NUTOR-690929 format. One record per residue (C-alpha): residue number from 1; chain; x negated, y negated, z negated. Coordinates in steps of 0.02 Angstrom, whole numbers, plus 32768, in hexadecimal, padded with zeros to 4 digits. Example, Ala and Ser with C-alpha at 12.3 -4.5 7.8 and 13.67 -1.06 7.14 Angstrom:
2
<pt i="1" ch="A" east="7D99" north="80E1" up="7E7A"/>
<pt i="2" ch="A" east="7D54" north="8035" up="7E9B"/>
end
This chain:
363
<pt i="1" ch="A" east="8210" north="82CC" up="8023"/>
<pt i="2" ch="A" east="8197" north="835A" up="8014"/>
<pt i="3" ch="A" east="8177" north="83E4" up="7F91"/>
<pt i="4" ch="A" east="80D2" north="840A" up="7F40"/>
<pt i="5" ch="A" east="8107" north="84BE" up="7F20"/>
<pt i="6" ch="A" east="8177" north="84E1" up="7FB8"/>
<pt i="7" ch="A" east="8176" north="859F" up="7FA1"/>
<pt i="8" ch="A" east="81E6" north="858D" up="7F09"/>
<pt i="9" ch="A" east="8270" north="854C" up="7F7B"/>
<pt i="10" ch="A" east="8295" north="8601" up="7FA4"/>
<pt i="11" ch="A" east="82E7" north="8608" up="7EF9"/>
<pt i="12" ch="A" east="8376" north="85A0" up="7F42"/>
<pt i="13" ch="A" east="83B3" north="8641" up="7F90"/>
<pt i="14" ch="A" east="83F2" north="8669" up="7EE3"/>
<pt i="15" ch="A" east="847B" north="85E7" up="7EF7"/>
<pt i="16" ch="A" east="84DE" north="8646" up="7F7A"/>
<pt i="17" ch="A" east="84CD" north="86E2" up="7F0E"/>
<pt i="18" ch="A" east="850F" north="8686" up="7E74"/>
<pt i="19" ch="A" east="85A0" north="8640" up="7EDC"/>
<pt i="20" ch="A" east="85CB" north="86EE" up="7F1D"/>
<pt i="21" ch="A" east="85C4" north="8735" up="7E6C"/>
<pt i="22" ch="A" east="863A" north="86AD" up="7E2D"/>
<pt i="23" ch="A" east="86B8" north="86CE" up="7EB9"/>
<pt i="24" ch="A" east="86AE" north="8788" up="7E98"/>
<pt i="25" ch="A" east="86D0" north="876B" up="7DDF"/>
<pt i="26" ch="A" east="8769" north="8700" up="7E09"/>
<pt i="27" ch="A" east="87AF" north="8789" up="7E7B"/>
<pt i="28" ch="A" east="8792" north="880F" up="7DF9"/>
<pt i="29" ch="A" east="87EB" north="87AD" up="7D72"/>
<pt i="30" ch="A" east="8880" north="8791" up="7DE4"/>
<pt i="31" ch="A" east="8895" north="884B" up="7DF5"/>
<pt i="32" ch="A" east="889E" north="8862" up="7D39"/>
<pt i="33" ch="A" east="8909" north="87C8" up="7D16"/>
<pt i="34" ch="A" east="89B2" north="87DB" up="7CC2"/>
<pt i="35" ch="A" east="8A42" north="87D8" up="7D3F"/>
<pt i="36" ch="A" east="8AC6" north="8754" up="7D25"/>
<pt i="37" ch="A" east="8B75" north="8756" up="7D6A"/>
<pt i="38" ch="A" east="8B6C" north="86A4" up="7DA5"/>
<pt i="39" ch="A" east="8ACA" north="8658" up="7DED"/>
<pt i="40" ch="A" east="8B1A" north="85AD" up="7DF0"/>
<pt i="41" ch="A" east="8B36" north="85B3" up="7D34"/>
<pt i="42" ch="A" east="8A7B" north="85DC" up="7D1A"/>
<pt i="43" ch="A" east="8A44" north="854E" up="7D8A"/>
<pt i="44" ch="A" east="8AB5" north="84D3" up="7D2E"/>
<pt i="45" ch="A" east="8A6B" north="850B" up="7C87"/>
<pt i="46" ch="A" east="89B8" north="84F9" up="7CC1"/>
<pt i="47" ch="A" east="89CE" north="844C" up="7D10"/>
<pt i="48" ch="A" east="8990" north="8407" up="7DB7"/>
<pt i="49" ch="A" east="88DD" north="83E6" up="7D7C"/>
<pt i="50" ch="A" east="88BD" north="8492" up="7D37"/>
<pt i="51" ch="A" east="8869" north="84D5" up="7DD7"/>
<pt i="52" ch="A" east="87EE" north="8443" up="7DD4"/>
<pt i="53" ch="A" east="87C9" north="845F" up="7D1D"/>
<pt i="54" ch="A" east="87B4" north="8518" up="7D3A"/>
<pt i="55" ch="A" east="872E" north="8507" up="7DC0"/>
<pt i="56" ch="A" east="86D6" north="8462" up="7D98"/>
<pt i="57" ch="A" east="8661" north="84A2" up="7D0D"/>
<pt i="58" ch="A" east="861F" north="8534" up="7D76"/>
<pt i="59" ch="A" east="8605" north="84BF" up="7E0C"/>
<pt i="60" ch="A" east="85A5" north="8445" up="7D9C"/>
<pt i="61" ch="A" east="853E" north="84D7" up="7D59"/>
<pt i="62" ch="A" east="8514" north="850D" up="7E0B"/>
<pt i="63" ch="A" east="84D8" north="845C" up="7E3B"/>
<pt i="64" ch="A" east="8474" north="8453" up="7D9B"/>
<pt i="65" ch="A" east="841F" north="84F6" up="7DC6"/>
<pt i="66" ch="A" east="83F6" north="84B5" up="7E74"/>
<pt i="67" ch="A" east="83A7" north="8417" up="7E2E"/>
<pt i="68" ch="A" east="8341" north="8480" up="7DB3"/>
<pt i="69" ch="A" east="82FE" north="84EB" up="7E41"/>
<pt i="70" ch="A" east="82D0" north="8451" up="7EA6"/>
<pt i="71" ch="A" east="8275" north="8409" up="7E10"/>
<pt i="72" ch="A" east="820E" north="84A9" up="7E03"/>
<pt i="73" ch="A" east="81D4" north="848F" up="7EB6"/>
<pt i="74" ch="A" east="818B" north="83E5" up="7E82"/>
<pt i="75" ch="A" east="81D8" north="836D" up="7EFE"/>
<pt i="76" ch="A" east="817A" north="82CB" up="7F2B"/>
<pt i="77" ch="A" east="81B8" north="8231" up="7F86"/>
<pt i="78" ch="A" east="8174" north="818A" up="7FC1"/>
<pt i="79" ch="A" east="81B8" north="810A" up="7F49"/>
<pt i="80" ch="A" east="819A" north="804F" up="7F2A"/>
<pt i="81" ch="A" east="8149" north="802F" up="7E81"/>
<pt i="82" ch="A" east="80EF" north="7F9D" up="7E2E"/>
<pt i="83" ch="A" east="803A" north="7FA1" up="7E69"/>
<pt i="84" ch="A" east="7FAB" north="7FC4" up="7DF2"/>
<pt i="85" ch="A" east="7F18" north="7F4E" up="7DD8"/>
<pt i="86" ch="A" east="7EC4" north="7F2A" up="7E7D"/>
<pt i="87" ch="A" east="7E41" north="7EBA" up="7ECB"/>
<pt i="88" ch="A" east="7E62" north="7E56" up="7F69"/>
<pt i="89" ch="A" east="7DE2" north="7E00" up="7FD5"/>
<pt i="90" ch="A" east="7E17" north="7D6C" up="803F"/>
<pt i="91" ch="A" east="7DA0" north="7D55" up="80D3"/>
<pt i="92" ch="A" east="7DBF" north="7CB0" up="812F"/>
<pt i="93" ch="A" east="7D72" north="7C6E" up="81CE"/>
<pt i="94" ch="A" east="7D1C" north="7BC4" up="81B5"/>
<pt i="95" ch="A" east="7CD6" north="7BB0" up="8265"/>
<pt i="96" ch="A" east="7CE4" north="7B08" up="82B8"/>
<pt i="97" ch="A" east="7D76" north="7B45" up="8321"/>
<pt i="98" ch="A" east="7DDC" north="7B31" up="8282"/>
<pt i="99" ch="A" east="7DDA" north="7A76" up="82A9"/>
<pt i="100" ch="A" east="7E5D" north="7A95" up="8331"/>
<pt i="101" ch="A" east="7EFC" north="7A33" up="8316"/>
<pt i="102" ch="A" east="7F74" north="7AAA" up="836D"/>
<pt i="103" ch="A" east="7FAA" north="7ACD" up="82BB"/>
<pt i="104" ch="A" east="7FE0" north="7A36" up="8257"/>
<pt i="105" ch="A" east="7F79" north="79DB" up="8214"/>
<pt i="106" ch="A" east="7EF1" north="7A52" up="824F"/>
<pt i="107" ch="A" east="7EC6" north="7B0A" up="823C"/>
<pt i="108" ch="A" east="7E4F" north="7AFE" up="81A7"/>
<pt i="109" ch="A" east="7EC0" north="7A8E" up="813D"/>
<pt i="110" ch="A" east="7F58" north="7AFB" up="8163"/>
<pt i="111" ch="A" east="7EF4" north="7B99" up="8139"/>
<pt i="112" ch="A" east="7EB9" north="7B4B" up="8093"/>
<pt i="113" ch="A" east="7F67" north="7B16" up="8061"/>
<pt i="114" ch="A" east="7FB1" north="7BC0" up="808D"/>
<pt i="115" ch="A" east="7F28" north="7C19" up="802C"/>
<pt i="116" ch="A" east="7F48" north="7BAE" up="7F93"/>
<pt i="117" ch="A" east="8001" north="7BD7" up="7F9D"/>
<pt i="118" ch="A" east="7FD4" north="7C8D" up="7FAD"/>
<pt i="119" ch="A" east="7F65" north="7C83" up="7F12"/>
<pt i="120" ch="A" east="7FF0" north="7C34" up="7EAB"/>
<pt i="121" ch="A" east="8065" north="7CC3" up="7ED7"/>
<pt i="122" ch="A" east="7FEA" north="7D50" up="7EAE"/>
<pt i="123" ch="A" east="8027" north="7DCB" up="7E29"/>
<pt i="124" ch="A" east="7FC4" north="7DD3" up="7D86"/>
<pt i="125" ch="A" east="7F7F" north="7E7F" up="7DAE"/>
<pt i="126" ch="A" east="7F1C" north="7E3F" up="7E45"/>
<pt i="127" ch="A" east="7E69" north="7E00" up="7E43"/>
<pt i="128" ch="A" east="7E34" north="7D99" up="7EDB"/>
<pt i="129" ch="A" east="7D8C" north="7D81" up="7F2B"/>
<pt i="130" ch="A" east="7D6D" north="7D04" up="7FB9"/>
<pt i="131" ch="A" east="7CF5" north="7D12" up="804B"/>
<pt i="132" ch="A" east="7CDA" north="7C8E" up="80D4"/>
<pt i="133" ch="A" east="7C87" north="7CB4" up="817B"/>
<pt i="134" ch="A" east="7C4B" north="7C51" up="8210"/>
<pt i="135" ch="A" east="7B9D" north="7C75" up="8258"/>
<pt i="136" ch="A" east="7B84" north="7CE3" up="81BE"/>
<pt i="137" ch="A" east="7BEA" north="7D12" up="8126"/>
<pt i="138" ch="A" east="7BE0" north="7CD4" up="8073"/>
<pt i="139" ch="A" east="7C32" north="7CFD" up="7FCE"/>
<pt i="140" ch="A" east="7C95" north="7C65" up="7F98"/>
<pt i="141" ch="A" east="7CE5" north="7CB3" up="7EFF"/>
<pt i="142" ch="A" east="7CC3" north="7D5A" up="7EAB"/>
<pt i="143" ch="A" east="7D61" north="7DBB" up="7E7A"/>
<pt i="144" ch="A" east="7DBC" north="7D63" up="7DEC"/>
<pt i="145" ch="A" east="7E67" north="7D51" up="7D9F"/>
<pt i="146" ch="A" east="7E4E" north="7C97" up="7D82"/>
<pt i="147" ch="A" east="7EBA" north="7C3D" up="7E02"/>
<pt i="148" ch="A" east="7E65" north="7B95" up="7DE3"/>
<pt i="149" ch="A" east="7DBF" north="7BE0" up="7E17"/>
<pt i="150" ch="A" east="7E10" north="7C2B" up="7EB3"/>
<pt i="151" ch="A" east="7E5B" north="7B84" up="7EE8"/>
<pt i="152" ch="A" east="7DB8" north="7B28" up="7EC7"/>
<pt i="153" ch="A" east="7D61" north="7BA7" up="7F37"/>
<pt i="154" ch="A" east="7DDC" north="7B86" up="7FC4"/>
<pt i="155" ch="A" east="7DB9" north="7ACC" up="7FB6"/>
<pt i="156" ch="A" east="7CFD" north="7AEB" up="7FCD"/>
<pt i="157" ch="A" east="7D0E" north="7B29" up="807E"/>
<pt i="158" ch="A" east="7C97" north="7AD5" up="80FC"/>
<pt i="159" ch="A" east="7CA5" north="7AED" up="81B7"/>
<pt i="160" ch="A" east="7C0C" north="7B37" up="820D"/>
<pt i="161" ch="A" east="7BDA" north="7B75" up="82BA"/>
<pt i="162" ch="A" east="7BFA" north="7C26" up="82F8"/>
<pt i="163" ch="A" east="7C79" north="7CAC" up="82D3"/>
<pt i="164" ch="A" east="7C33" north="7D4A" up="8281"/>
<pt i="165" ch="A" east="7CD6" north="7DA8" up="8263"/>
<pt i="166" ch="A" east="7C7A" north="7E4C" up="8242"/>
<pt i="167" ch="A" east="7C0B" north="7DF9" up="81C0"/>
<pt i="168" ch="A" east="7CA1" north="7DB5" up="8165"/>
<pt i="169" ch="A" east="7CF1" north="7E62" up="8161"/>
<pt i="170" ch="A" east="7C4F" north="7EB5" up="8123"/>
<pt i="171" ch="A" east="7C38" north="7E32" up="809B"/>
<pt i="172" ch="A" east="7CEA" north="7E4F" up="8061"/>
<pt i="173" ch="A" east="7CCF" north="7F0A" up="8060"/>
<pt i="174" ch="A" east="7C2C" north="7EF7" up="7FFD"/>
<pt i="175" ch="A" east="7C8F" north="7E92" up="7F7D"/>
<pt i="176" ch="A" east="7D09" north="7F22" up="7F66"/>
<pt i="177" ch="A" east="7C7D" north="7FA4" up="7F5C"/>
<pt i="178" ch="A" east="7BE4" north="7F4F" up="7F10"/>
<pt i="179" ch="A" east="7B8D" north="7FF5" up="7EEB"/>
<pt i="180" ch="A" east="7B98" north="803A" up="7F9D"/>
<pt i="181" ch="A" east="7AFF" north="7FDE" up="7FDD"/>
<pt i="182" ch="A" east="7B5C" north="7F8C" up="806D"/>
<pt i="183" ch="A" east="7ACF" north="7F28" up="80BE"/>
<pt i="184" ch="A" east="7B04" north="7E95" up="812B"/>
<pt i="185" ch="A" east="7A50" north="7E76" up="8164"/>
<pt i="186" ch="A" east="7A3E" north="7F23" up="81AE"/>
<pt i="187" ch="A" east="7AE5" north="7F10" up="8205"/>
<pt i="188" ch="A" east="7AAC" north="7E6D" up="8253"/>
<pt i="189" ch="A" east="79F3" north="7E8F" up="8276"/>
<pt i="190" ch="A" east="79EF" north="7F4D" up="827C"/>
<pt i="191" ch="A" east="79BB" north="7FD4" up="8202"/>
<pt i="192" ch="A" east="7901" north="7FB9" up="8220"/>
<pt i="193" ch="A" east="7910" north="7F09" up="81D9"/>
<pt i="194" ch="A" east="7950" north="7F4C" up="8132"/>
<pt i="195" ch="A" east="78CD" north="7FD6" up="812B"/>
<pt i="196" ch="A" east="7840" north="7F5B" up="814D"/>
<pt i="197" ch="A" east="7884" north="7EE3" up="80C9"/>
<pt i="198" ch="A" east="7892" north="7F6C" up="8048"/>
<pt i="199" ch="A" east="77E4" north="7FB3" up="806D"/>
<pt i="200" ch="A" east="7797" north="7F06" up="805B"/>
<pt i="201" ch="A" east="77D6" north="7EFF" up="7FA7"/>
<pt i="202" ch="A" east="77FF" north="7E56" up="7F5E"/>
<pt i="203" ch="A" east="77E9" north="7DC8" up="7FD8"/>
<pt i="204" ch="A" east="77B6" north="7D19" up="7FA2"/>
<pt i="205" ch="A" east="781B" north="7C7E" up="7FC1"/>
<pt i="206" ch="A" east="77D6" north="7BD8" up="7FFE"/>
<pt i="207" ch="A" east="77CC" north="7BA4" up="7F46"/>
<pt i="208" ch="A" east="7765" north="7C3D" up="7F1A"/>
<pt i="209" ch="A" east="77F2" north="7C94" up="7EBC"/>
<pt i="210" ch="A" east="780B" north="7D4F" up="7EDB"/>
<pt i="211" ch="A" east="78AE" north="7D7C" up="7F34"/>
<pt i="212" ch="A" east="78F3" north="7E28" up="7F08"/>
<pt i="213" ch="A" east="7930" north="7E8D" up="7F9C"/>
<pt i="214" ch="A" east="79BC" north="7F0D" up="7F8C"/>
<pt i="215" ch="A" east="7987" north="7FC0" up="7F7D"/>
<pt i="216" ch="A" east="79A9" north="8036" up="800D"/>
<pt i="217" ch="A" east="7A63" north="8052" up="802C"/>
<pt i="218" ch="A" east="7AB5" north="80D7" up="7FC4"/>
<pt i="219" ch="A" east="7ADE" north="8180" up="8011"/>
<pt i="220" ch="A" east="7B75" north="8178" up="8085"/>
<pt i="221" ch="A" east="7C14" north="8199" up="8027"/>
<pt i="222" ch="A" east="7C8E" north="821D" up="805C"/>
<pt i="223" ch="A" east="7D13" north="81D5" up="80CD"/>
<pt i="224" ch="A" east="7DC5" north="81D1" up="8090"/>
<pt i="225" ch="A" east="7E66" north="81B5" up="80F6"/>
<pt i="226" ch="A" east="7E7F" north="8100" up="8133"/>
<pt i="227" ch="A" east="7EF4" north="809C" up="80C3"/>
<pt i="228" ch="A" east="7EE3" north="8115" up="802F"/>
<pt i="229" ch="A" east="7E7E" north="80A0" up="7FC1"/>
<pt i="230" ch="A" east="7EFC" north="804E" up="7F4B"/>
<pt i="231" ch="A" east="7E89" north="7FE8" up="7EDF"/>
<pt i="232" ch="A" east="7E65" north="7F5F" up="7F5D"/>
<pt i="233" ch="A" east="7E81" north="7F17" up="800B"/>
<pt i="234" ch="A" east="7E3D" north="7E91" up="807E"/>
<pt i="235" ch="A" east="7E97" north="7E01" up="80D5"/>
<pt i="236" ch="A" east="7E34" north="7DC2" up="816A"/>
<pt i="237" ch="A" east="7E66" north="7D1F" up="81C0"/>
<pt i="238" ch="A" east="7E12" north="7CE5" up="8260"/>
<pt i="239" ch="A" east="7E3C" north="7C6A" up="82E9"/>
<pt i="240" ch="A" east="7DC2" north="7C9A" up="8370"/>
<pt i="241" ch="A" east="7D53" north="7D1B" up="83C0"/>
<pt i="242" ch="A" east="7CB6" north="7D60" up="8372"/>
<pt i="243" ch="A" east="7C1B" north="7D06" up="83B3"/>
<pt i="244" ch="A" east="7B96" north="7D54" up="8344"/>
<pt i="245" ch="A" east="7B78" north="7DD7" up="82BD"/>
<pt i="246" ch="A" east="7BA8" north="7E90" up="82B6"/>
<pt i="247" ch="A" east="7C3B" north="7ED9" up="8317"/>
<pt i="248" ch="A" east="7CDB" north="7EC6" up="82AD"/>
<pt i="249" ch="A" east="7D17" north="7F6E" up="82F3"/>
<pt i="250" ch="A" east="7C82" north="7FC6" up="82A7"/>
<pt i="251" ch="A" east="7CA0" north="7F6A" up="8204"/>
<pt i="252" ch="A" east="7D56" north="7F9F" up="8209"/>
<pt i="253" ch="A" east="7D1F" north="8056" up="8219"/>
<pt i="254" ch="A" east="7CB7" north="8041" up="817C"/>
<pt i="255" ch="A" east="7D51" north="7FFE" up="8122"/>
<pt i="256" ch="A" east="7DBD" north="808B" up="8165"/>
<pt i="257" ch="A" east="7D41" north="810C" up="8125"/>
<pt i="258" ch="A" east="7D59" north="80C4" up="8077"/>
<pt i="259" ch="A" east="7E17" north="80C1" up="808A"/>
<pt i="260" ch="A" east="7E1F" north="8003" up="8082"/>
<pt i="261" ch="A" east="7EAC" north="7FAE" up="80DD"/>
<pt i="262" ch="A" east="7E7A" north="7F0F" up="813D"/>
<pt i="263" ch="A" east="7F0D" north="7E9C" up="8161"/>
<pt i="264" ch="A" east="7EE0" north="7E25" up="81ED"/>
<pt i="265" ch="A" east="7F27" north="7D7A" up="821B"/>
<pt i="266" ch="A" east="7F0C" north="7D2A" up="82C5"/>
<pt i="267" ch="A" east="7F1F" north="7C70" up="829E"/>
<pt i="268" ch="A" east="7F44" north="7BEE" up="8323"/>
<pt i="269" ch="A" east="7FB4" north="7BDE" up="83BB"/>
<pt i="270" ch="A" east="7FA5" north="7C65" up="8440"/>
<pt i="271" ch="A" east="7F80" north="7BDF" up="84C1"/>
<pt i="272" ch="A" east="7EEB" north="7BA5" up="845A"/>
<pt i="273" ch="A" east="7EAA" north="7AF3" up="8443"/>
<pt i="274" ch="A" east="7E16" north="7A90" up="8484"/>
<pt i="275" ch="A" east="7D8C" north="7A63" up="8408"/>
<pt i="276" ch="A" east="7D0F" north="79D6" up="8425"/>
<pt i="277" ch="A" east="7C75" north="79C4" up="83B6"/>
<pt i="278" ch="A" east="7BD0" north="7968" up="83CB"/>
<pt i="279" ch="A" east="7BE1" north="7952" up="8486"/>
<pt i="280" ch="A" east="7C19" north="7A03" up="84B1"/>
<pt i="281" ch="A" east="7CC3" north="7A55" up="84B4"/>
<pt i="282" ch="A" east="7D11" north="7B01" up="84BA"/>
<pt i="283" ch="A" east="7DBE" north="7B51" up="84B6"/>
<pt i="284" ch="A" east="7DF0" north="7BAD" up="8415"/>
<pt i="285" ch="A" east="7E66" north="7C42" up="842E"/>
<pt i="286" ch="A" east="7E89" north="7CC4" up="83A8"/>
<pt i="287" ch="A" east="7E46" north="7D70" up="83D0"/>
<pt i="288" ch="A" east="7EE4" north="7DD4" up="83B1"/>
<pt i="289" ch="A" east="7EA4" north="7E70" up="8406"/>
<pt i="290" ch="A" east="7E11" north="7E8A" up="8390"/>
<pt i="291" ch="A" east="7E75" north="7E5B" up="82F4"/>
<pt i="292" ch="A" east="7EFD" north="7ED7" up="8325"/>
<pt i="293" ch="A" east="7E7A" north="7F5D" up="833B"/>
<pt i="294" ch="A" east="7E2C" north="7F39" up="828F"/>
<pt i="295" ch="A" east="7ED8" north="7F44" up="823C"/>
<pt i="296" ch="A" east="7F01" north="7FE5" up="829A"/>
<pt i="297" ch="A" east="7E5F" north="803E" up="826F"/>
<pt i="298" ch="A" east="7E76" north="8019" up="81B5"/>
<pt i="299" ch="A" east="7F33" north="8038" up="81AC"/>
<pt i="300" ch="A" east="7F4C" north="7F7F" up="8186"/>
<pt i="301" ch="A" east="7FC6" north="7F03" up="81D1"/>
<pt i="302" ch="A" east="7FA7" north="7E84" up="8258"/>
<pt i="303" ch="A" east="7FFA" north="7DD8" up="8256"/>
<pt i="304" ch="A" east="7FF8" north="7D46" up="82CF"/>
<pt i="305" ch="A" east="8012" north="7C98" up="8287"/>
<pt i="306" ch="A" east="8022" north="7C03" up="82FC"/>
<pt i="307" ch="A" east="8061" north="7B89" up="8279"/>
<pt i="308" ch="A" east="8040" north="7B61" up="81C2"/>
<pt i="309" ch="A" east="80ED" north="7BA3" up="8192"/>
<pt i="310" ch="A" east="80C9" north="7C47" up="81EE"/>
<pt i="311" ch="A" east="8029" north="7C5E" up="8189"/>
<pt i="312" ch="A" east="8083" north="7C38" up="80E6"/>
<pt i="313" ch="A" east="8109" north="7CBB" up="810D"/>
<pt i="314" ch="A" east="8082" north="7D3C" up="8131"/>
<pt i="315" ch="A" east="802C" north="7D19" up="808D"/>
<pt i="316" ch="A" east="80D4" north="7D22" up="8031"/>
<pt i="317" ch="A" east="80F7" north="7DCC" up="807D"/>
<pt i="318" ch="A" east="804A" north="7E0D" up="8052"/>
<pt i="319" ch="A" east="8059" north="7DCC" up="7FA0"/>
<pt i="320" ch="A" east="80FB" north="7E2F" up="7F8A"/>
<pt i="321" ch="A" east="80A8" north="7EC9" up="7FD2"/>
<pt i="322" ch="A" east="8019" north="7EBE" up="7F55"/>
<pt i="323" ch="A" east="8094" north="7EAC" up="7EC5"/>
<pt i="324" ch="A" east="80F6" north="7F44" up="7EFE"/>
<pt i="325" ch="A" east="80AA" north="7FD6" up="7F5A"/>
<pt i="326" ch="A" east="80F1" north="8073" up="7FA9"/>
<pt i="327" ch="A" east="809C" north="8112" up="7F73"/>
<pt i="328" ch="A" east="80C6" north="81CC" up="7F6C"/>
<pt i="329" ch="A" east="80FC" north="81FE" up="7EBF"/>
<pt i="330" ch="A" east="8139" north="82A2" up="7E75"/>
<pt i="331" ch="A" east="81F1" north="8295" up="7E45"/>
<pt i="332" ch="A" east="8208" north="833D" up="7DEF"/>
<pt i="333" ch="A" east="823C" north="82E5" up="7D4F"/>
<pt i="334" ch="A" east="82D2" north="8295" up="7DA7"/>
<pt i="335" ch="A" east="8310" north="833E" up="7DE8"/>
<pt i="336" ch="A" east="82F5" north="838D" up="7D3E"/>
<pt i="337" ch="A" east="8356" north="8300" up="7CE7"/>
<pt i="338" ch="A" east="83E6" north="8314" up="7D63"/>
<pt i="339" ch="A" east="83E8" north="83D0" up="7D42"/>
<pt i="340" ch="A" east="83EB" north="83B5" up="7C86"/>
<pt i="341" ch="A" east="8477" north="8336" up="7C95"/>
<pt i="342" ch="A" east="84E2" north="83A9" up="7D00"/>
<pt i="343" ch="A" east="84C3" north="843F" up="7C8E"/>
<pt i="344" ch="A" east="84F9" north="83D7" up="7BF9"/>
<pt i="345" ch="A" east="8594" north="8394" up="7C53"/>
<pt i="346" ch="A" east="85C8" north="8443" up="7C8B"/>
<pt i="347" ch="A" east="85B7" north="8488" up="7BDC"/>
<pt i="348" ch="A" east="8612" north="83F6" up="7B8C"/>
<pt i="349" ch="A" east="86A7" north="8402" up="7C04"/>
<pt i="350" ch="A" east="86B0" north="84BD" up="7BED"/>
<pt i="351" ch="A" east="86B8" north="84AD" up="7B31"/>
<pt i="352" ch="A" east="8735" north="841E" up="7B33"/>
<pt i="353" ch="A" east="87AB" north="846E" up="7BB0"/>
<pt i="354" ch="A" east="8799" north="8527" up="7B8B"/>
<pt i="355" ch="A" east="873D" north="8530" up="7AE4"/>
<pt i="356" ch="A" east="86B8" north="859F" up="7B34"/>
<pt i="357" ch="A" east="8614" north="8591" up="7B95"/>
<pt i="358" ch="A" east="8611" north="8565" up="7C4E"/>
<pt i="359" ch="A" east="85E4" north="861A" up="7C7E"/>
<pt i="360" ch="A" east="868D" north="8653" up="7C3E"/>
<pt i="361" ch="A" east="86FC" north="85D6" up="7C96"/>
<pt i="362" ch="A" east="871D" north="8647" up="7D2B"/>
<pt i="363" ch="A" east="87B8" north="868A" up="7CD6"/>
end
């Protein structure tokens, strides 16, 4: 817990002063008390609980005053609350290594089934966009709340050559920030490619139809702390190493500058699996090192899933996280309510037991 106005905590020094004043008042009243011949007779008349009754209202008043002072200092704490409306982007590797059958029945079918289960469990306040990536990246589904559209998009996956992990991450980031001018072409071919395309104006397709190019990228936005963006996040699943496209580490830095968390999933057995296709073969091993780095840079979480059930558990955990989020919230109202309750209780007990306010119960 921290305090937004910590200087006001110095007021807590009033508590020892009030305690000392109360003890001094008790001692003074003892000196002026009427002397009785038998102390035992006085104690019998007062009853065993009289001492507790005598001091309880002032003690409650002291605690109430302490809570009131703490409320003035504006305490804040990290609490778990229902998340607000947010947009998620699911970026899934559809390279041909997803044919590997080290995951039953194979990686792509297991990934699709787990994604569908994840979609079914999404809270209502979440919109989901879907990106697939292989040799390049493509938008499969723009952000929507319609779960039928999401599932249909998952079913449209087609395996392709190459693994452009950085392209998939940049495409997902562009989906979250459509007005930022995030240009995948310049990331792949260099800035000069985008400048030349823009200066040439509208190009013409093979059919003679003008093709509009994006304007120059918007001015760089001011960086914010990684993980501080609460309106969206990215889930990136890959089963192999990048073979083409921009560096995923550089793409992760762009996400971190925007505060976007990227949760990464390395899918497939750590030992990998052989893939044979059209007369050639290769060995598909998840690139855990890079995916861990992407998650670390963006304050996201890294997961390793070697089975279909592992992947489903990961998605279930993420779904719960998106439904409930931890954020720092001012809790001054709770301290003020506690102070008000204790003040009221001290006053009520004082009136019921002594027919006078709590300040006068010292006698």
